[in-house]
C-alpha positions in Angstrom: -77.6 -27.5 -9.1 -79.9 -24.6 -8.3 -82.7 -26.6 -7.0 -80.2 -29.0 -5.3 -79.2 -25.5 -3.6 -82.2 -24.4 -2.6 -83.4 -28.0 -0.9 -80.3 -28.1 1.1 -80.9 -24.2 2.4 -84.5 -24.8 2.9 -83.8 -27.8 5.3 -80.8 -26.0 6.9 -78.0 -28.1 5.9 -76.0 -25.0 4.7 -73.1 -26.3 6.9 -73.2 -29.4 5.0 -72.8 -27.7 1.8 -70.2 -25.3 2.7 -68.2 -28.9 4.0 -68.9 -30.1 0.9 -67.8 -27.5 -1.4 -64.7 -26.9 0.8 -63.6 -30.6 0.6 -64.1 -30.7 -3.0 -61.9 -27.8 -3.3 -59.6 -29.6 -1.1 -59.7 -32.5 -3.1 -59.5 -30.9 -6.6 -56.2 -28.8 -5.4 -54.7 -32.4 -4.1 -55.0 -34.2 -7.2 -53.9 -30.6 -9.4 -50.7 -30.7 -7.0 -50.1 -34.7 -7.7 -50.2 -34.1 -10.8 -47.5 -31.4 -10.8 -45.3 -33.5 -8.6 -45.7 -36.4 -10.7 -44.6 -33.8 -14.0 -41.9 -32.4 -12.1 -40.3 -36.0 -11.2 -40.5 -37.3 -14.9 -39.0 -33.9 -15.6 -36.0 -34.0 -13.2 -35.4 -37.5 -14.1 -35.1 -36.7 -17.8 -32.3 -34.0 -16.9 -30.6 -36.7 -14.8 -30.8 -39.1 -17.5 -29.8 -36.4 -20.0 -26.5 -35.5 -17.4 -25.6 -39.3 -17.4 -25.6 -39.2 -21.2 -23.0 -36.5 -21.3 -20.9 -38.4 -18.6 -20.8 -41.3 -20.5 -20.0 -39.4 -24.2 -17.1 -37.3 -21.9 -15.5 -40.5 -20.4 -15.4 -42.4 -23.9 -13.3 -39.4 -25.0 -10.6 -40.1 -22.0 
């Protein structure tokens, strides 16, 4: 990685390196956010399922 960075700096493409690092970071954050959103969706779905089970249980008692 050090040689790659040195080569980019020598060629004067520091802006491209900065843009690549920014895009990589943004993409990584997007992937992490989508994973967290999917996990939250699964937890909420499980919660709603358990509430439906409780409603069914209490309805049988009537």
